[in-house]
Structures are given as C-alpha cells and as structure tokens.
CHARMM-style PDB file with segment names, atoms N, HN, CA, C and O in Angstrom:
ATOM      1  N   MET     1     -64.335  19.873 -57.044  1.00  0.00      PROA
ATOM      2  CA  MET     1     -64.467  19.725 -55.653  1.00  0.00      PROA
ATOM      3  C   MET     1     -65.185  20.769 -54.542  1.00  0.00      PROA
ATOM      4  O   MET     1     -64.486  21.375 -53.729  1.00  0.00      PROA
ATOM      5  N   SER     2     -67.196  20.978 -54.604  1.00  0.00      PROA
ATOM      6  HN  SER     2     -67.764  20.486 -55.264  1.00  0.00      PROA
ATOM      7  CA  SER     2     -66.989  21.513 -53.921  1.00  0.00      PROA
ATOM      8  C   SER     2     -67.424  21.381 -52.333  1.00  0.00      PROA
ATOM      9  O   SER     2     -68.071  20.420 -51.915  1.00  0.00      PROA
ATOM     10  N   ILE     3     -66.913  22.646 -51.380  1.00  0.00      PROA
ATOM     11  HN  ILE     3     -66.388  23.427 -51.719  1.00  0.00      PROA
ATOM     12  CA  ILE     3     -67.121  22.625 -50.699  1.00  0.00      PROA
ATOM     13  C   ILE     3     -68.405  23.350 -49.612  1.00  0.00      PROA
ATOM     14  O   ILE     3     -68.968  24.364 -50.024  1.00  0.00      PROA
ATOM     15  N   ARG     4     -68.704  22.913 -48.587  1.00  0.00      PROA
ATOM     16  HN  ARG     4     -68.246  22.089 -48.253  1.00  0.00      PROA
ATOM     17  CA  ARG     4     -69.784  23.279 -47.952  1.00  0.00      PROA
ATOM     18  C   ARG     4     -69.243  24.570 -47.174  1.00  0.00      PROA
ATOM     19  O   ARG     4     -68.123  24.426 -46.685  1.00  0.00      PROA
ATOM     20  N   ARG     5     -69.656  25.391 -47.048  1.00  0.00      PROA
ATOM     21  HN  ARG     5     -70.567  25.507 -47.445  1.00  0.00      PROA
ATOM     22  CA  ARG     5     -68.948  26.879 -46.356  1.00  0.00      PROA
ATOM     23  C   ARG     5     -69.823  26.863 -44.908  1.00  0.00      PROA
ATOM     24  O   ARG     5     -71.028  27.041 -44.726  1.00  0.00      PROA
ATOM     25  N   THR     6     -69.025  26.655 -44.207  1.00  0.00      PROA
ATOM     26  HN  THR     6     -68.046  26.510 -44.355  1.00  0.00      PROA
ATOM     27  CA  THR     6     -69.841  27.682 -43.221  1.00  0.00      PROA
ATOM     28  C   THR     6     -69.392  28.594 -42.527  1.00  0.00      PROA
ATOM     29  O   THR     6     -68.193  28.857 -42.434  1.00  0.00      PROA
ATOM     30  N   SER     7     -70.791  29.497 -41.653  1.00  0.00      PROA
ATOM     31  HN  SER     7     -71.765  29.283 -41.728  1.00  0.00      PROA
ATOM     32  CA  SER     7     -70.010  30.959 -41.512  1.00  0.00      PROA
ATOM     33  C   SER     7     -69.183  31.330 -40.487  1.00  0.00      PROA
ATOM     34  O   SER     7     -68.453  32.319 -40.551  1.00  0.00      PROA
ATOM     35  N   SER     8     -69.260  30.519 -39.446  1.00  0.00      PROA
ATOM     36  HN  SER     8     -69.853  29.715 -39.393  1.00  0.00      PROA
ATOM     37  CA  SER     8     -68.194  31.012 -38.306  1.00  0.00      PROA
ATOM     38  C   SER     8     -66.637  31.031 -39.384  1.00  0.00      PROA
ATOM     39  O   SER     8     -65.870  31.994 -39.396  1.00  0.00      PROA
ATOM     40  N   PHE     9     -66.483  30.074 -40.013  1.00  0.00      PROA
ATOM     41  HN  PHE     9     -67.106  29.292 -40.003  1.00  0.00      PROA
ATOM     42  CA  PHE     9     -64.704  29.791 -40.459  1.00  0.00      PROA
ATOM     43  C   PHE     9     -64.477  31.283 -41.265  1.00  0.00      PROA
ATOM     44  O   PHE     9     -63.560  32.086 -41.089  1.00  0.00      PROA
ATOM     45  N   HSD    10     -65.962  31.398 -42.481  1.00  0.00      PROA
ATOM     46  HN  HSD    10     -66.707  30.745 -42.624  1.00  0.00      PROA
ATOM     47  CA  HSD    10     -65.575  32.587 -43.077  1.00  0.00      PROA
ATOM     48  C   HSD    10     -65.773  33.974 -43.076  1.00  0.00      PROA
ATOM     49  O   HSD    10     -65.532  34.944 -43.793  1.00  0.00      PROA
ATOM     50  N   SER    11     -66.404  33.656 -41.797  1.00  0.00      PROA
ATOM     51  HN  SER    11     -66.600  32.868 -41.215  1.00  0.00      PROA
ATOM     52  CA  SER    11     -66.473  35.209 -41.389  1.00  0.00      PROA
ATOM     53  C   SER    11     -65.872  35.500 -40.414  1.00  0.00      PROA
ATOM     54  O   SER    11     -66.458  36.091 -39.508  1.00  0.00      PROA
ATOM     55  N   LEU    12     -64.638  35.197 -40.321  1.00  0.00      PROA
ATOM     56  HN  LEU    12     -64.162  34.716 -41.058  1.00  0.00      PROA
ATOM     57  CA  LEU    12     -63.662  35.714 -39.177  1.00  0.00      PROA
ATOM     58  C   LEU    12     -62.996  36.580 -39.624  1.00  0.00      PROA
ATOM     59  O   LEU    12     -62.263  36.519 -40.611  1.00  0.00      PROA
ATOM     60  N   SER    13     -63.318  38.005 -38.509  1.00  0.00      PROA
ATOM     61  HN  SER    13     -63.914  38.054 -37.707  1.00  0.00      PROA
ATOM     62  CA  SER    13     -62.826  39.152 -39.251  1.00  0.00      PROA
ATOM     63  C   SER    13     -61.015  38.905 -39.111  1.00  0.00      PROA
ATOM     64  O   SER    13     -60.123  38.423 -38.411  1.00  0.00      PROA
ATOM     65  N   GLY    14     -61.342  39.702 -40.455  1.00  0.00      PROA
ATOM     66  HN  GLY    14     -62.066  40.093 -41.023  1.00  0.00      PROA
ATOM     67  CA  GLY    14     -59.389  40.190 -40.417  1.00  0.00      PROA
ATOM     68  C   GLY    14     -58.719  38.785 -40.971  1.00  0.00      PROA
ATOM     69  O   GLY    14     -57.503  38.642 -41.100  1.00  0.00      PROA
ATOM     70  N   ARG    15     -59.875  37.589 -41.334  1.00  0.00      PROA
ATOM     71  HN  ARG    15     -60.863  37.705 -41.229  1.00  0.00      PROA
ATOM     72  CA  ARG    15     -58.773  36.264 -41.254  1.00  0.00      PROA
ATOM     73  C   ARG    15     -58.848  35.771 -42.817  1.00  0.00      PROA
ATOM     74  O   ARG    15     -58.522  34.596 -42.992  1.00  0.00      PROA
ATOM     75  N   ARG    16     -59.268  36.585 -44.071  1.00  0.00      PROA
ATOM     76  HN  ARG    16     -59.532  37.538 -43.929  1.00  0.00      PROA
ATOM     77  CA  ARG    16     -59.470  36.132 -45.623  1.00  0.00      PROA
ATOM     78  C   ARG    16     -58.473  35.489 -45.855  1.00  0.00      PROA
ATOM     79  O   ARG    16     -58.610  34.546 -46.634  1.00  0.00      PROA
ATOM     80  N   HSD    17     -56.942  35.785 -45.201  1.00  0.00      PROA
ATOM     81  HN  HSD    17     -56.830  36.551 -44.567  1.00  0.00      PROA
ATOM     82  CA  HSD    17     -55.864  35.303 -46.441  1.00  0.00      PROA
ATOM     83  C   HSD    17     -55.910  33.743 -45.560  1.00  0.00      PROA
ATOM     84  O   HSD    17     -55.961  32.648 -46.121  1.00  0.00      PROA
ATOM     85  N   GLU    18     -55.882  33.938 -44.225  1.00  0.00      PROA
ATOM     86  HN  GLU    18     -55.840  34.827 -43.769  1.00  0.00      PROA
ATOM     87  CA  GLU    18     -55.609  32.866 -43.288  1.00  0.00      PROA
ATOM     88  C   GLU    18     -56.572  31.494 -43.559  1.00  0.00      PROA
ATOM     89  O   GLU    18     -56.020  30.394 -43.519  1.00  0.00      PROA
ATOM     90  N   THR    19     -57.922  31.582 -43.815  1.00  0.00      PROA
ATOM     91  HN  THR    19     -58.370  32.476 -43.847  1.00  0.00      PROA
ATOM     92  CA  THR    19     -59.418  31.078 -43.918  1.00  0.00      PROA
ATOM     93  C   THR    19     -58.895  31.006 -45.776  1.00  0.00      PROA
ATOM     94  O   THR    19     -58.650  29.856 -46.143  1.00  0.00      PROA
ATOM     95  N   GLY    20     -58.774  31.802 -46.567  1.00  0.00      PROA
ATOM     96  HN  GLY    20     -58.973  32.736 -46.269  1.00  0.00      PROA
ATOM     97  CA  GLY    20     -58.397  31.184 -47.966  1.00  0.00      PROA
ATOM     98  C   GLY    20     -57.140  30.211 -47.582  1.00  0.00      PROA
ATOM     99  O   GLY    20     -57.512  29.039 -47.639  1.00  0.00      PROA
ATOM    100  N   ARG    21     -55.937  30.320 -47.255  1.00  0.00      PROA
ATOM    101  HN  ARG    21     -55.635  31.273 -47.209  1.00  0.00      PROA
ATOM    102  CA  ARG    21     -55.183  29.264 -47.428  1.00  0.00      PROA
ATOM    103  C   ARG    21     -55.681  28.088 -46.520  1.00  0.00      PROA
ATOM    104  O   ARG    21     -55.959  27.186 -47.311  1.00  0.00      PROA
ATOM    105  N   LEU    22     -55.964  27.598 -45.060  1.00  0.00      PROA
ATOM    106  HN  LEU    22     -55.738  28.330 -44.417  1.00  0.00      PROA
ATOM    107  CA  LEU    22     -56.617  26.440 -44.828  1.00  0.00      PROA
ATOM    108  C   LEU    22     -57.320  25.964 -45.695  1.00  0.00      PROA
ATOM    109  O   LEU    22     -57.120  24.782 -45.976  1.00  0.00      PROA
ATOM    110  N   GLN    23     -58.503  26.797 -46.497  1.00  0.00      PROA
ATOM    111  HN  GLN    23     -58.666  27.757 -46.268  1.00  0.00      PROA
ATOM    112  CA  GLN    23     -59.260  25.516 -47.470  1.00  0.00      PROA
ATOM    113  C   GLN    23     -58.438  25.306 -48.784  1.00  0.00      PROA
ATOM    114  O   GLN    23     -58.740  24.260 -49.358  1.00  0.00      PROA
ATOM    115  N   ALA    24     -57.539  26.000 -49.351  1.00  0.00      PROA
ATOM    116  HN  ALA    24     -57.294  26.850 -48.885  1.00  0.00      PROA
ATOM    117  CA  ALA    24     -56.540  25.596 -49.851  1.00  0.00      PROA
ATOM    118  C   ALA    24     -55.854  24.547 -49.549  1.00  0.00      PROA
ATOM    119  O   ALA    24     -55.490  23.994 -50.587  1.00  0.00      PROA
ATOM    120  N   ALA    25     -55.457  23.938 -48.501  1.00  0.00      PROA
ATOM    121  HN  ALA    25     -55.752  24.387 -47.658  1.00  0.00      PROA
ATOM    122  CA  ALA    25     -54.575  22.721 -47.998  1.00  0.00      PROA
ATOM    123  C   ALA    25     -56.012  21.950 -48.123  1.00  0.00      PROA
ATOM    124  O   ALA    25     -56.027  21.200 -49.099  1.00  0.00      PROA
ATOM    125  N   TRP    26     -57.070  21.957 -47.461  1.00  0.00      PROA
ATOM    126  HN  TRP    26     -57.058  22.566 -46.668  1.00  0.00      PROA
ATOM    127  CA  TRP    26     -58.072  20.989 -47.350  1.00  0.00      PROA
ATOM    128  C   TRP    26     -58.290  20.500 -48.483  1.00  0.00      PROA
ATOM    129  O   TRP    26     -58.016  19.346 -48.814  1.00  0.00      PROA
ATOM    130  N   GLU    27     -58.899  21.501 -49.299  1.00  0.00      PROA
ATOM    131  HN  GLU    27     -59.121  22.438 -49.030  1.00  0.00      PROA
ATOM    132  CA  GLU    27     -59.653  20.656 -50.603  1.00  0.00      PROA
ATOM    133  C   GLU    27     -58.260  19.952 -51.626  1.00  0.00      PROA
ATOM    134  O   GLU    27     -58.558  19.113 -52.475  1.00  0.00      PROA
ATOM    135  N   ARG    28     -56.920  20.335 -51.467  1.00  0.00      PROA
ATOM    136  HN  ARG    28     -56.678  21.018 -50.778  1.00  0.00      PROA
ATOM    137  CA  ARG    28     -55.749  19.568 -51.881  1.00  0.00      PROA
ATOM    138  C   ARG    28     -55.807  18.365 -50.862  1.00  0.00      PROA
ATOM    139  O   ARG    28     -55.196  17.387 -51.292  1.00  0.00      PROA
ATOM    140  N   CYS    29     -56.302  18.209 -49.799  1.00  0.00      PROA
ATOM    141  HN  CYS    29     -56.798  19.004 -49.450  1.00  0.00      PROA
ATOM    142  CA  CYS    29     -56.152  16.995 -49.000  1.00  0.00      PROA
ATOM    143  C   CYS    29     -56.962  16.433 -49.620  1.00  0.00      PROA
ATOM    144  O   CYS    29     -56.310  15.957 -50.549  1.00  0.00      PROA
ATOM    145  N   LEU    30     -58.184  16.090 -49.779  1.00  0.00      PROA
ATOM    146  HN  LEU    30     -58.713  16.476 -49.024  1.00  0.00      PROA
ATOM    147  CA  LEU    30     -59.809  16.000 -50.382  1.00  0.00      PROA
ATOM    148  C   LEU    30     -59.469  15.383 -51.326  1.00  0.00      PROA
ATOM    149  O   LEU    30     -59.906  14.259 -51.573  1.00  0.00      PROA
ATOM    150  N   ASP    31     -58.203  16.304 -52.389  1.00  0.00      PROA
ATOM    151  HN  ASP    31     -57.848  17.217 -52.188  1.00  0.00      PROA
ATOM    152  CA  ASP    31     -57.690  15.627 -53.452  1.00  0.00      PROA
ATOM    153  C   ASP    31     -57.041  14.310 -53.706  1.00  0.00      PROA
ATOM    154  O   ASP    31     -56.932  13.690 -54.764  1.00  0.00      PROA
ATOM    155  N   GLY    32     -56.467  13.901 -52.007  1.00  0.00      PROA
ATOM    156  HN  GLY    32     -56.556  14.404 -51.148  1.00  0.00      PROA
ATOM    157  CA  GLY    32     -55.583  12.880 -52.317  1.00  0.00      PROA
ATOM    158  C   GLY    32     -54.170  13.996 -52.425  1.00  0.00      PROA
ATOM    159  O   GLY    32     -53.249  13.704 -53.188  1.00  0.00      PROA
ATOM    160  N   ARG    33     -54.135  14.949 -51.801  1.00  0.00      PROA
ATOM    161  HN  ARG    33     -54.883  15.187 -51.182  1.00  0.00      PROA
ATOM    162  CA  ARG    33     -51.780  15.982 -52.027  1.00  0.00      PROA
ATOM    163  C   ARG    33     -52.411  16.615 -50.847  1.00  0.00      PROA
ATOM    164  O   ARG    33     -52.915  17.730 -50.706  1.00  0.00      PROA
ATOM    165  N   GLY    34     -52.215  15.361 -49.825  1.00  0.00      PROA
ATOM    166  HN  GLY    34     -51.806  14.456 -49.940  1.00  0.00      PROA
ATOM    167  CA  GLY    34     -52.000  16.243 -47.965  1.00  0.00      PROA
ATOM    168  C   GLY    34     -50.504  17.025 -48.037  1.00  0.00      PROA
ATOM    169  O   GLY    34     -49.467  16.724 -48.627  1.00  0.00      PROA
ATOM    170  N   SER    35     -50.846  18.110 -47.211  1.00  0.00      PROA
ATOM    171  HN  SER    35     -51.689  18.355 -46.732  1.00  0.00      PROA
ATOM    172  CA  SER    35     -49.732  18.492 -46.848  1.00  0.00      PROA
ATOM    173  C   SER    35     -49.483  18.973 -45.301  1.00  0.00      PROA
ATOM    174  O   SER    35     -50.270  18.423 -44.532  1.00  0.00      PROA
ATOM    175  N   VAL    36     -48.711  19.734 -44.770  1.00  0.00      PROA
ATOM    176  HN  VAL    36     -48.072  20.181 -45.395  1.00  0.00      PROA
ATOM    177  CA  VAL    36     -48.604  20.249 -43.561  1.00  0.00      PROA
ATOM    178  C   VAL    36     -48.645  21.395 -43.868  1.00  0.00      PROA
ATOM    179  O   VAL    36     -48.108  21.920 -44.844  1.00  0.00      PROA
ATOM    180  N   VAL    37     -49.772  22.242 -42.454  1.00  0.00      PROA
ATOM    181  HN  VAL    37     -50.209  21.816 -41.661  1.00  0.00      PROA
ATOM    182  CA  VAL    37     -49.705  23.324 -42.444  1.00  0.00      PROA
ATOM    183  C   VAL    37     -49.668  23.870 -41.241  1.00  0.00      PROA
ATOM    184  O   VAL    37     -50.478  23.617 -40.349  1.00  0.00      PROA
ATOM    185  N   THR    38     -48.398  24.919 -41.126  1.00  0.00      PROA
ATOM    186  HN  THR    38     -47.740  25.125 -41.851  1.00  0.00      PROA
ATOM    187  CA  THR    38     -48.376  25.482 -39.614  1.00  0.00      PROA
ATOM    188  C   THR    38     -48.677  26.418 -39.622  1.00  0.00      PROA
ATOM    189  O   THR    38     -48.819  27.159 -40.594  1.00  0.00      PROA
ATOM    190  N   LEU    39     -48.960  26.751 -37.853  1.00  0.00      PROA
ATOM    191  HN  LEU    39     -48.845  26.149 -37.063  1.00  0.00      PROA
ATOM    192  CA  LEU    39     -50.006  28.223 -37.295  1.00  0.00      PROA
ATOM    193  C   LEU    39     -49.245  28.610 -36.750  1.00  0.00      PROA
ATOM    194  O   LEU    39     -49.073  27.901 -35.759  1.00  0.00      PROA
ATOM    195  N   HSD    40     -48.281  29.779 -36.799  1.00  0.00      PROA
ATOM    196  HN  HSD    40     -48.421  30.355 -37.604  1.00  0.00      PROA
ATOM    197  CA  HSD    40     -47.805  30.299 -35.438  1.00  0.00      PROA
ATOM    198  C   HSD    40     -48.381  31.873 -35.753  1.00  0.00      PROA
ATOM    199  O   HSD    40     -48.591  32.559 -36.753  1.00  0.00      PROA
ATOM    200  N   GLY    41     -48.527  32.039 -34.005  1.00  0.00      PROA
ATOM    201  HN  GLY    41     -48.356  31.481 -33.193  1.00  0.00      PROA
ATOM    202  CA  GLY    41     -48.551  33.749 -34.351  1.00  0.00      PROA
ATOM    203  C   GLY    41     -47.977  33.941 -32.696  1.00  0.00      PROA
ATOM    204  O   GLY    41     -47.373  33.036 -32.120  1.00  0.00      PROA
ATOM    205  N   PRO    42     -48.279  35.274 -32.061  1.00  0.00      PROA
ATOM    206  CA  PRO    42     -48.131  35.524 -30.605  1.00  0.00      PROA
ATOM    207  C   PRO    42     -48.936  34.666 -29.607  1.00  0.00      PROA
ATOM    208  O   PRO    42     -49.317  33.543 -29.939  1.00  0.00      PROA
ATOM    209  N   VAL    43     -49.232  35.239 -28.247  1.00  0.00      PROA
ATOM    210  HN  VAL    43     -48.923  36.151 -27.977  1.00  0.00      PROA
ATOM    211  CA  VAL    43     -49.758  34.618 -27.717  1.00  0.00      PROA
ATOM    212  C   VAL    43     -51.061  35.453 -27.778  1.00  0.00      PROA
ATOM    213  O   VAL    43     -50.785  36.643 -27.624  1.00  0.00      PROA
ATOM    214  N   GLY    44     -52.416  35.232 -27.953  1.00  0.00      PROA
ATOM    215  HN  GLY    44     -52.640  34.265 -28.078  1.00  0.00      PROA
ATOM    216  CA  GLY    44     -53.464  36.129 -28.455  1.00  0.00      PROA
ATOM    217  C   GLY    44     -54.057  36.168 -29.465  1.00  0.00      PROA
ATOM    218  O   GLY    44     -55.249  36.471 -29.525  1.00  0.00      PROA
ATOM    219  N   SER    45     -53.443  35.911 -30.314  1.00  0.00      PROA
ATOM    220  HN  SER    45     -52.475  35.665 -30.266  1.00  0.00      PROA
ATOM    221  CA  SER    45     -53.456  36.447 -31.576  1.00  0.00      PROA
ATOM    222  C   SER    45     -54.886  35.616 -32.212  1.00  0.00      PROA
ATOM    223  O   SER    45     -55.239  35.971 -33.337  1.00  0.00      PROA
ATOM    224  N   GLY    46     -55.495  34.804 -31.691  1.00  0.00      PROA
ATOM    225  HN  GLY    46     -55.209  34.516 -30.777  1.00  0.00      PROA
ATOM    226  CA  GLY    46     -56.641  34.222 -32.289  1.00  0.00      PROA
ATOM    227  C   GLY    46     -56.491  32.588 -32.935  1.00  0.00      PROA
ATOM    228  O   GLY    46     -57.354  31.954 -33.542  1.00  0.00      PROA
ATOM    229  N   ARG    47     -55.059  32.156 -32.565  1.00  0.00      PROA
ATOM    230  HN  ARG    47     -54.358  32.671 -32.072  1.00  0.00      PROA
ATOM    231  CA  ARG    47     -55.214  30.931 -33.387  1.00  0.00      PROA
ATOM    232  C   ARG    47     -55.924  29.630 -33.023  1.00  0.00      PROA
ATOM    233  O   ARG    47     -56.080  28.660 -33.765  1.00  0.00      PROA
ATOM    234  N   THR    48     -56.344  29.775 -31.705  1.00  0.00      PROA
ATOM    235  HN  THR    48     -56.217  30.563 -31.102  1.00  0.00      PROA
ATOM    236  CA  THR    48     -57.398  28.476 -31.498  1.00  0.00      PROA
ATOM    237  C   THR    48     -58.367  29.049 -31.805  1.00  0.00      PROA
ATOM    238  O   THR    48     -59.006  28.115 -32.290  1.00  0.00      PROA
ATOM    239  N   GLU    49     -58.993  29.907 -31.898  1.00  0.00      PROA
ATOM    240  HN  GLU    49     -58.474  30.666 -31.504  1.00  0.00      PROA
ATOM    241  CA  GLU    49     -60.324  30.522 -32.989  1.00  0.00      PROA
ATOM    242  C   GLU    49     -59.917  29.986 -33.702  1.00  0.00      PROA
ATOM    243  O   GLU    49     -60.230  28.812 -33.508  1.00  0.00      PROA
ATOM    244  N   LEU    50     -59.106  30.127 -34.851  1.00  0.00      PROA
ATOM    245  HN  LEU    50     -58.852  31.082 -35.008  1.00  0.00      PROA
ATOM    246  CA  LEU    50     -59.138  30.029 -36.451  1.00  0.00      PROA
ATOM    247  C   LEU    50     -59.268  28.726 -36.267  1.00  0.00      PROA
ATOM    248  O   LEU    50     -59.881  28.134 -37.156  1.00  0.00      PROA
ATOM    249  N   LEU    51     -58.804  27.996 -35.221  1.00  0.00      PROA
ATOM    250  HN  LEU    51     -58.306  28.477 -34.499  1.00  0.00      PROA
ATOM    251  CA  LEU    51     -58.630  26.348 -35.855  1.00  0.00      PROA
ATOM    252  C   LEU    51     -60.015  25.717 -34.930  1.00  0.00      PROA
ATOM    253  O   LEU    51     -60.286  24.517 -34.907  1.00  0.00      PROA
ATOM    254  N   ASP    52     -60.403  26.238 -34.568  1.00  0.00      PROA
ATOM    255  HN  ASP    52     -60.183  27.213 -34.587  1.00  0.00      PROA
ATOM    256  CA  ASP    52     -61.735  25.407 -33.848  1.00  0.00      PROA
ATOM    257  C   ASP    52     -62.610  26.231 -35.346  1.00  0.00      PROA
ATOM    258  O   ASP    52     -63.080  25.490 -36.209  1.00  0.00      PROA
ATOM    259  N   ALA    53     -62.689  27.212 -35.436  1.00  0.00      PROA
ATOM    260  HN  ALA    53     -62.307  27.814 -34.735  1.00  0.00      PROA
ATOM    261  CA  ALA    53     -63.449  27.151 -36.503  1.00  0.00      PROA
ATOM    262  C   ALA    53     -63.195  26.244 -38.181  1.00  0.00      PROA
ATOM    263  O   ALA    53     -63.996  25.815 -39.011  1.00  0.00      PROA
ATOM    264  N   PHE    54     -61.744  26.251 -38.107  1.00  0.00      PROA
ATOM    265  HN  PHE    54     -61.092  26.599 -37.433  1.00  0.00      PROA
ATOM    266  CA  PHE    54     -61.793  25.540 -39.428  1.00  0.00      PROA
ATOM    267  C   PHE    54     -62.087  24.079 -38.960  1.00  0.00      PROA
ATOM    268  O   PHE    54     -62.634  23.445 -39.862  1.00  0.00      PROA
ATOM    269  N   GLY    55     -61.863  23.264 -37.675  1.00  0.00      PROA
ATOM    270  HN  GLY    55     -61.419  23.779 -36.942  1.00  0.00      PROA
ATOM    271  CA  GLY    55     -62.565  22.419 -37.266  1.00  0.00      PROA
ATOM    272  C   GLY    55     -63.916  21.846 -37.734  1.00  0.00      PROA
ATOM    273  O   GLY    55     -64.303  20.777 -38.207  1.00  0.00      PROA
ATOM    274  N   GLU    56     -64.401  22.892 -37.431  1.00  0.00      PROA
ATOM    275  HN  GLU    56     -64.087  23.760 -37.047  1.00  0.00      PROA
ATOM    276  CA  GLU    56     -65.926  23.247 -37.568  1.00  0.00      PROA
ATOM    277  C   GLU    56     -66.248  22.533 -38.802  1.00  0.00      PROA
ATOM    278  O   GLU    56     -66.675  21.386 -38.933  1.00  0.00      PROA
ATOM    279  N   PHE    57     -65.753  24.094 -40.363  1.00  0.00      PROA
ATOM    280  HN  PHE    57     -65.406  25.026 -40.257  1.00  0.00      PROA
ATOM    281  CA  PHE    57     -65.685  23.993 -41.303  1.00  0.00      PROA
ATOM    282  C   PHE    57     -65.035  22.964 -42.164  1.00  0.00      PROA
ATOM    283  O   PHE    57     -64.931  23.266 -43.353  1.00  0.00      PROA
ATOM    284  N   ALA    58     -64.632  21.941 -41.829  1.00  0.00      PROA
ATOM    285  HN  ALA    58     -64.715  21.696 -40.864  1.00  0.00      PROA
ATOM    286  CA  ALA    58     -63.781  20.630 -42.322  1.00  0.00      PROA
ATOM    287  C   ALA    58     -64.620  19.245 -41.629  1.00  0.00      PROA
ATOM    288  O   ALA    58     -64.385  18.143 -42.124  1.00  0.00      PROA
ATOM    289  N   GLU    59     -65.843  19.387 -40.185  1.00  0.00      PROA
ATOM    290  HN  GLU    59     -66.034  20.283 -39.782  1.00  0.00      PROA
ATOM    291  CA  GLU    59     -66.378  18.283 -40.488  1.00  0.00      PROA
ATOM    292  C   GLU    59     -67.709  18.702 -40.969  1.00  0.00      PROA
ATOM    293  O   GLU    59     -68.647  17.984 -40.624  1.00  0.00      PROA
ATOM    294  N   SER    60     -67.962  19.724 -41.696  1.00  0.00      PROA
ATOM    295  HN  SER    60     -67.199  20.308 -41.976  1.00  0.00      PROA
ATOM    296  CA  SER    60     -69.078  19.962 -41.663  1.00  0.00      PROA
ATOM    297  C   SER    60     -69.552  19.047 -43.429  1.00  0.00      PROA
ATOM    298  OT1 SER    60     -70.716  19.046 -43.830  1.00  0.00      PROA
TER     299      SER     60
END
C-alpha cells in the first residue's frame, strides 16, 4: 500500500527516525494490524508539532 506523503510531516527537522516509525505504524494499521504508539519526551521537545504533522499526514 502506498501512502501519499505530505511535506510538513516528512520535512520535520531532525525527526527522520520518529516520522519513519510513525509511518510504519500507520501502514500496519492500514493493513489491519493496529498497534499502540507511545510518544514521550521533555517539555519543549516537539511532541505536539510531531503529532500535529502526523495528523495532517494521516488525513491526507
């Protein structure tokens, strides 16, 4: 299954590992193999920005 990529999600600076893991989890979900993803980090680490961009990516 191919997923259309949005530039905001895949262009997050320094987040290649995180975006790759989220995309892989999303692809498994679309294939019927859902999972739980935990996102943690210190205040100001960009968790909200990452999830906002992922939300836009998932809706596209």
